[in-house]
C-alpha positions as a Markdown table, in Angstrom:
| # | Residue | x | y | z |
|---|---|---|---|---|
| 1 | Met | 153.9 | 84.5 | 87.1 |
| 2 | Leu | 155.2 | 83.2 | 83.7 |
| 3 | Leu | 159.1 | 82.5 | 83.7 |
| 4 | Asn | 161.2 | 80.6 | 81.4 |
| 5 | Leu | 163.5 | 77.7 | 82.6 |
| 6 | Lys | 166.7 | 79.7 | 82.9 |
| 7 | Asp | 164.9 | 82.4 | 85.1 |
| 8 | Ile | 163.4 | 79.4 | 87.6 |
| 9 | Leu | 166.4 | 77.5 | 87.5 |
| 10 | Gln | 168.5 | 81.1 | 89.0 |
| 11 | Ile | 165.7 | 81.0 | 92.1 |
| 12 | Ala | 166.6 | 77.6 | 92.7 |
| 13 | Glu | 169.9 | 77.9 | 92.4 |
| 14 | Glu | 170.4 | 81.2 | 94.7 |
| 15 | Lys | 168.6 | 78.9 | 97.7 |
| 16 | Lys | 170.5 | 76.0 | 96.7 |
| 17 | Ile | 167.6 | 73.5 | 96.6 |
| 18 | Ala | 165.9 | 72.2 | 93.3 |
| 19 | Val | 162.7 | 73.3 | 91.6 |
| 20 | Gly | 159.9 | 70.1 | 91.3 |
| 21 | Ala | 158.9 | 69.4 | 87.1 |
| 22 | Phe | 155.6 | 67.7 | 87.6 |
| 23 | Asn | 153.6 | 66.4 | 84.3 |
| 24 | Ala | 150.3 | 67.8 | 83.9 |
| 25 | Ala | 148.2 | 65.2 | 82.0 |
| 26 | Asn | 144.9 | 66.3 | 82.5 |
| 27 | Leu | 143.2 | 69.2 | 84.1 |
| 28 | Glu | 143.0 | 67.8 | 87.3 |
| 29 | Gly | 146.6 | 67.2 | 87.2 |
| 30 | Leu | 147.1 | 70.7 | 86.9 |
| 31 | Glu | 145.1 | 71.9 | 89.2 |
| 32 | Ala | 147.2 | 70.1 | 91.7 |
| 33 | Ile | 150.3 | 71.1 | 90.7 |
| 34 | Leu | 149.8 | 74.6 | 91.2 |
| 35 | Gly | 147.2 | 74.5 | 93.7 |
| 36 | Ala | 150.3 | 72.8 | 95.6 |
| 37 | Ala | 153.0 | 76.0 | 95.0 |
| 38 | Glu | 150.7 | 78.5 | 95.5 |
| 39 | Glu | 149.8 | 76.9 | 99.3 |
| 40 | Leu | 153.4 | 76.7 | 99.5 |
| 41 | Gly | 154.6 | 79.3 | 98.2 |
| 42 | Leu | 157.7 | 77.7 | 96.0 |
| 43 | Pro | 158.3 | 78.1 | 92.2 |
| 44 | Val | 157.2 | 75.3 | 90.3 |
| 45 | Ile | 157.3 | 73.5 | 87.1 |
| 46 | Ala | 154.0 | 72.3 | 85.0 |
| 47 | Gln | 155.4 | 70.2 | 82.2 |
| 48 | Phe | 154.0 | 68.2 | 79.5 |
| 49 | Ala | 155.5 | 65.1 | 78.1 |
| 50 | Gln | 155.0 | 63.9 | 74.5 |
| 51 | Cys | 154.3 | 60.8 | 75.2 |
| 52 | His | 151.2 | 61.7 | 77.2 |
| 53 | Glu | 150.3 | 63.4 | 73.9 |
| 54 | Asn | 147.3 | 60.0 | 73.4 |
| 55 | Leu | 146.4 | 61.0 | 77.0 |
| 56 | Thr | 145.3 | 65.1 | 76.2 |
| 57 | Pro | 146.6 | 66.6 | 73.0 |
| 58 | Leu | 149.2 | 69.4 | 73.7 |
| 59 | Glu | 147.5 | 72.2 | 71.5 |
| 60 | Val | 144.2 | 71.0 | 74.3 |
| 61 | Ile | 146.3 | 71.0 | 77.9 |
| 62 | Gly | 148.6 | 73.3 | 76.7 |
| 63 | Pro | 146.9 | 76.6 | 76.5 |
| 64 | Ala | 145.4 | 75.9 | 79.8 |
| 65 | Met | 148.6 | 75.2 | 81.1 |
| 66 | Val | 149.8 | 79.1 | 79.7 |
| 67 | Tyr | 146.6 | 80.7 | 80.7 |
| 68 | Met | 146.6 | 79.3 | 84.4 |
| 69 | Ala | 150.8 | 79.4 | 85.0 |
| 70 | Lys | 150.0 | 83.3 | 84.0 |
| 71 | Arg | 148.1 | 83.9 | 86.7 |
| 72 | Ala | 149.5 | 82.2 | 89.4 |
| 73 | Ala | 150.8 | 83.7 | 92.7 |
| 74 | Val | 154.3 | 81.9 | 92.1 |
| 75 | Pro | 156.4 | 81.7 | 89.9 |
| 76 | Val | 155.7 | 78.6 | 87.1 |
| 77 | Cys | 157.8 | 77.7 | 84.2 |
| 78 | Val | 155.3 | 75.9 | 81.8 |
| 79 | His | 157.7 | 73.1 | 79.8 |
| 80 | Leu | 157.8 | 70.7 | 77.3 |
| 81 | Asp | 159.0 | 67.2 | 78.7 |
| 82 | His | 160.7 | 64.8 | 76.5 |
| 83 | Gly | 160.5 | 66.4 | 73.4 |
| 84 | Glu | 161.4 | 63.6 | 70.7 |
| 85 | Thr | 160.8 | 65.8 | 67.1 |
| 86 | Leu | 161.7 | 69.3 | 66.3 |
| 87 | Asp | 158.0 | 70.0 | 64.5 |
| 88 | Tyr | 157.0 | 69.1 | 68.3 |
| 89 | Leu | 159.0 | 72.0 | 70.4 |
| 90 | Lys | 158.2 | 74.4 | 67.7 |
| 91 | Lys | 154.3 | 73.5 | 68.5 |
| 92 | Ala | 154.8 | 74.2 | 72.0 |
| 93 | Leu | 157.1 | 77.2 | 71.7 |
| 94 | Asp | 153.9 | 78.8 | 69.4 |
| 95 | Ile | 150.8 | 77.3 | 72.1 |
| 96 | Gly | 153.5 | 79.7 | 74.3 |
| 97 | Phe | 155.4 | 77.2 | 76.5 |
| 98 | Thr | 159.0 | 78.8 | 77.9 |
| 99 | Ser | 160.9 | 76.1 | 78.1 |
| 100 | Ile | 160.9 | 73.0 | 76.1 |
| 101 | Met | 163.4 | 70.1 | 76.2 |
| 102 | Tyr | 164.8 | 67.9 | 73.3 |
| 103 | Asp | 165.6 | 64.7 | 74.0 |
| 104 | Gly | 168.1 | 63.2 | 71.7 |
| 105 | Ser | 169.5 | 60.7 | 74.1 |
| 106 | Val | 168.9 | 58.1 | 71.8 |
| 107 | Leu | 170.9 | 59.5 | 68.8 |
| 108 | Pro | 174.1 | 59.2 | 67.7 |
| 109 | Tyr | 176.1 | 61.8 | 69.8 |
| 110 | Asp | 176.8 | 64.7 | 66.8 |
| 111 | Glu | 172.8 | 63.9 | 65.8 |
| 112 | Asn | 171.8 | 64.7 | 69.7 |
| 113 | Leu | 174.1 | 67.8 | 69.3 |
| 114 | Lys | 172.6 | 69.3 | 65.9 |
| 115 | Asn | 169.0 | 68.6 | 66.4 |
| 116 | Thr | 169.7 | 70.1 | 70.2 |
| 117 | Arg | 171.3 | 73.2 | 68.8 |
| 118 | Leu | 168.3 | 73.8 | 66.3 |
| 119 | Ala | 165.9 | 73.8 | 69.5 |
| 120 | Val | 168.0 | 76.6 | 70.8 |
| 121 | Glu | 167.8 | 78.5 | 68.3 |
| 122 | Met | 164.3 | 78.1 | 68.1 |
| 123 | Ala | 163.7 | 78.8 | 71.3 |
| 124 | Gly | 165.8 | 82.1 | 71.6 |
| 125 | Lys | 163.6 | 83.4 | 69.1 |
| 126 | Ala | 160.7 | 83.1 | 71.9 |
| 127 | Gly | 162.6 | 83.9 | 74.2 |
| 128 | Ala | 162.1 | 80.2 | 75.9 |
| 129 | Ser | 165.3 | 77.5 | 77.5 |
| 130 | Val | 166.2 | 74.6 | 77.0 |
| 131 | Glu | 166.6 | 71.5 | 78.3 |
| 132 | Ala | 168.8 | 68.5 | 77.0 |
| 133 | Glu | 169.7 | 65.1 | 77.7 |
| 134 | Leu | 172.7 | 63.1 | 77.7 |
| 135 | Gly | 173.1 | 59.0 | 78.5 |
| 136 | Ser | 170.1 | 57.6 | 79.3 |
| 137 | Met | 167.6 | 56.7 | 82.2 |
| 138 | Gly | 166.8 | 53.3 | 80.2 |
| 139 | Arg | 163.9 | 52.0 | 78.3 |
| 140 | Arg | 160.9 | 53.5 | 80.3 |
| 141 | Glu | 161.3 | 57.0 | 79.0 |
| 142 | Thr | 157.9 | 56.5 | 78.8 |
| 143 | Gly | 157.2 | 54.9 | 81.8 |
| 144 | Ser | 156.5 | 51.9 | 80.3 |
| 145 | Gly | 158.4 | 48.5 | 80.6 |
| 146 | Asp | 159.8 | 45.9 | 82.9 |
| 147 | Thr | 161.4 | 47.6 | 85.8 |
| 148 | Ala | 162.8 | 44.0 | 87.8 |
| 149 | Gly | 167.0 | 44.3 | 88.2 |
| 150 | Glu | 169.6 | 46.3 | 86.4 |
| 151 | Asp | 167.9 | 47.8 | 83.0 |
| 152 | Glu | 171.2 | 47.4 | 80.5 |
| 153 | Thr | 169.6 | 50.0 | 78.3 |
| 154 | Lys | 170.6 | 52.9 | 80.8 |
| 155 | Ile | 173.9 | 55.1 | 79.2 |
| 156 | Tyr | 175.2 | 57.1 | 82.7 |
| 157 | Thr | 176.3 | 60.6 | 81.4 |
| 158 | Asp | 179.9 | 61.4 | 80.5 |
| 159 | Pro | 181.3 | 64.4 | 82.6 |
| 160 | Glu | 183.6 | 65.5 | 80.1 |
| 161 | Leu | 181.2 | 64.9 | 77.2 |
| 162 | Ala | 178.5 | 67.0 | 78.9 |
| 163 | Gly | 181.0 | 69.8 | 79.4 |
| 164 | Glu | 181.5 | 69.8 | 75.3 |
| 165 | Phe | 177.8 | 69.0 | 74.5 |
| 166 | Ala | 176.7 | 72.2 | 76.8 |
| 167 | Ala | 179.4 | 74.7 | 75.7 |
| 168 | Ala | 178.3 | 73.6 | 71.9 |
| 169 | Ser | 174.6 | 74.0 | 72.6 |
| 170 | Gly | 173.8 | 76.7 | 74.7 |
| 171 | Ile | 171.5 | 74.5 | 76.5 |
| 172 | Asp | 170.1 | 76.7 | 79.7 |
| 173 | Ala | 170.0 | 72.9 | 81.8 |
| 174 | Leu | 171.2 | 69.1 | 81.5 |
| 175 | Ala | 169.2 | 65.9 | 82.5 |
| 176 | Cys | 171.8 | 63.7 | 83.8 |
| 177 | Ser | 171.8 | 60.1 | 84.3 |
| 178 | Phe | 173.4 | 59.0 | 87.3 |
| 179 | Gly | 171.2 | 55.7 | 88.3 |
| 180 | Thr | 167.6 | 56.6 | 88.4 |
| 181 | Thr | 164.9 | 55.4 | 86.0 |
| 182 | His | 161.2 | 56.6 | 85.3 |
| 183 | Gly | 158.1 | 55.3 | 86.6 |
| 184 | Ile | 158.6 | 52.7 | 89.9 |
| 185 | Tyr | 161.4 | 51.4 | 91.2 |
| 186 | Leu | 161.1 | 47.6 | 92.4 |
| 187 | Thr | 164.6 | 47.7 | 93.3 |
| 188 | Glu | 166.7 | 50.5 | 95.5 |
| 189 | Pro | 168.2 | 52.4 | 93.2 |
| 190 | Arg | 171.8 | 52.8 | 93.3 |
| 191 | Leu | 172.9 | 56.2 | 92.8 |
| 192 | Asp | 176.1 | 58.2 | 91.7 |
| 193 | Phe | 175.7 | 61.4 | 93.0 |
| 194 | Ser | 179.7 | 62.4 | 92.7 |
| 195 | Ala | 178.2 | 62.0 | 88.6 |
| 196 | Val | 176.4 | 65.0 | 89.3 |
| 197 | Ser | 179.0 | 67.0 | 90.7 |
| 198 | Arg | 181.4 | 66.1 | 87.9 |
| 199 | Val | 179.1 | 67.0 | 85.1 |
| 200 | Arg | 178.7 | 70.5 | 87.1 |
| 201 | Ser | 182.3 | 70.7 | 87.4 |
| 202 | Ala | 183.0 | 70.1 | 83.4 |
| 203 | Thr | 180.0 | 72.3 | 82.7 |
| 204 | Gly | 180.9 | 75.5 | 84.1 |
| 205 | Gly | 177.7 | 74.9 | 86.8 |
| 206 | Ile | 175.3 | 74.2 | 84.2 |
| 207 | Pro | 172.2 | 73.1 | 86.2 |
| 208 | Val | 171.6 | 69.6 | 86.1 |
| 209 | Val | 168.1 | 67.9 | 86.1 |
| 210 | Met | 167.5 | 64.7 | 87.7 |
| 211 | His | 164.6 | 62.6 | 85.6 |
| 212 | Gly | 162.9 | 59.5 | 87.2 |
| 213 | Gly | 162.4 | 61.7 | 90.8 |
| 214 | Ser | 159.4 | 59.2 | 91.9 |
| 215 | Gly | 160.3 | 56.6 | 94.4 |
| 216 | Val | 163.6 | 58.1 | 95.6 |
| 217 | Ser | 164.6 | 58.6 | 98.6 |
| 218 | Arg | 164.4 | 61.8 | 101.5 |
| 219 | Glu | 167.6 | 61.4 | 101.9 |
| 220 | Asp | 169.1 | 60.4 | 98.8 |
| 221 | Phe | 167.1 | 63.5 | 97.2 |
| 222 | Ala | 168.8 | 66.0 | 100.0 |
| 223 | Lys | 171.9 | 64.4 | 98.2 |
| 224 | Ala | 171.3 | 64.8 | 94.9 |
| 225 | Ile | 170.7 | 68.6 | 95.8 |
| 226 | Arg | 173.7 | 69.1 | 97.5 |
| 227 | Ala | 175.4 | 67.9 | 94.6 |
| 228 | Gly | 173.7 | 70.6 | 91.9 |
| 229 | Val | 170.6 | 68.9 | 91.6 |
| 230 | Arg | 167.9 | 72.1 | 90.9 |
| 231 | Lys | 165.0 | 70.9 | 88.6 |
| 232 | Ile | 163.3 | 66.8 | 89.5 |
| 233 | Asn | 160.9 | 65.3 | 87.6 |
| 234 | Tyr | 158.2 | 63.9 | 89.5 |
| 235 | Phe | 155.0 | 61.9 | 88.0 |
| 236 | Thr | 154.5 | 58.4 | 88.6 |
| 237 | Tyr | 153.7 | 58.5 | 92.4 |
| 238 | Met | 151.4 | 61.6 | 91.9 |
| 239 | Asp | 149.6 | 59.9 | 89.1 |
| 240 | Lys | 149.7 | 56.9 | 91.7 |
| 241 | Ala | 148.3 | 59.0 | 94.4 |
| 242 | Gly | 145.1 | 59.9 | 92.2 |
| 243 | Gly | 144.3 | 56.5 | 91.3 |
| 244 | Ser | 144.6 | 55.3 | 94.2 |
| 245 | Ala | 142.2 | 58.0 | 95.6 |
| 246 | Val | 139.5 | 56.7 | 92.6 |
| 247 | Ser | 139.8 | 52.9 | 94.0 |
| 248 | Ala | 139.3 | 54.0 | 97.6 |
| 249 | His | 136.4 | 56.4 | 96.0 |
| 250 | Ile | 134.6 | 53.5 | 94.4 |
| 251 | Glu | 135.4 | 51.5 | 97.1 |
| 252 | Arg | 132.9 | 53.7 | 100.3 |
| 253 | Gln | 130.5 | 54.0 | 97.6 |
| 254 | Lys | 130.2 | 50.2 | 96.9 |
| 255 | Gly | 126.1 | 49.8 | 96.3 |
| 256 | Lys | 125.6 | 53.5 | 95.8 |
| 257 | Pro | 125.7 | 55.7 | 91.9 |
| 258 | Leu | 129.2 | 56.5 | 91.1 |
| 259 | Phe | 129.9 | 60.1 | 89.7 |
| 260 | Phe | 133.1 | 60.9 | 87.3 |
| 261 | Ser | 133.1 | 64.7 | 88.8 |
| 262 | Asp | 133.6 | 63.0 | 92.5 |
| 263 | Met | 136.3 | 60.2 | 91.3 |
| 264 | Ala | 137.9 | 63.0 | 89.3 |
| 265 | Ser | 137.8 | 65.5 | 92.1 |
| 266 | Ala | 139.1 | 62.9 | 94.8 |
| 267 | Ala | 142.5 | 62.1 | 92.3 |
| 268 | Arg | 142.8 | 66.3 | 92.1 |
| 269 | Gly | 142.8 | 66.4 | 96.5 |
| 270 | Ala | 145.0 | 63.3 | 96.6 |
| 271 | Met | 147.6 | 64.4 | 93.8 |
| 272 | Lys | 148.0 | 67.9 | 95.3 |
| 273 | Glu | 148.8 | 66.3 | 98.7 |
| 274 | Asn | 151.7 | 64.3 | 97.1 |
| 275 | Val | 153.1 | 67.2 | 94.9 |
| 276 | Lys | 153.0 | 69.1 | 98.0 |
| 277 | Glu | 154.9 | 66.2 | 100.0 |
| 278 | Ala | 157.5 | 66.3 | 97.4 |
| 279 | Met | 158.4 | 70.0 | 96.7 |
| 280 | Arg | 158.5 | 70.3 | 100.6 |
| 281 | Ile | 161.6 | 67.6 | 100.1 |
| 282 | Phe | 163.3 | 69.4 | 97.0 |
| 283 | Ala | 162.6 | 73.1 | 98.6 |
| 284 | Met | 165.2 | 71.2 | 101.9 |
| 285 | Gln | 162.1 | 72.1 | 104.2 |
């Protein structure tokens, strides 16, 4: 069942939970995400990040995402994560994505707002939703870079500015920087949950999106959700689970023939179990 982001986050708001948003960088990941959601009977967001274009082009994986979402037994939003240009956003909308994220967080405020408003206008014509970002999770937006120590490139979201931005842009959800970082944490994150509450208050209750969800403790997830987080982006540990499964398969097959299809199957199964575990936490189960 294909829904847009606004509708799927309304489900989360009514239940006071967060919906997991998992990146499908390949078909195995997509199958893992939708399989996990159907087994648990929970809504899910299957998303593709522009930074994964080198892994699987959007025009290849995108139609498969829309096709499979329409036939899923649970509500599914097909979302473009961290779209960096308006042309790329339009490509996703033309494919049938029901939600797009314009990431202008590294731009000056006025330019970010201008482009976000154009994204909202484009999405509105397609019946799609828009997520934007104010603040920054730091240099590791694509999951690369040094993770040691505090990232001085982080810019924490200003609640008052978030209120102005949400009202002026017409977005449906806002990615809020409150201490998370993309990728693997080598030190325990210091999260400011009051920032989430203040952003929710300043924006009139707009759903807050948590980027950098991998590696956060169950307790901190619960605090973030209680503060108003309704969408949690999660990819790194899912991807790592798939890689670990392949590594274990190779170890078991020492001295025996290796087949890619077997490795892909092992990765898909491991990713599905990891996604299920994350989804249970996000649903406060």
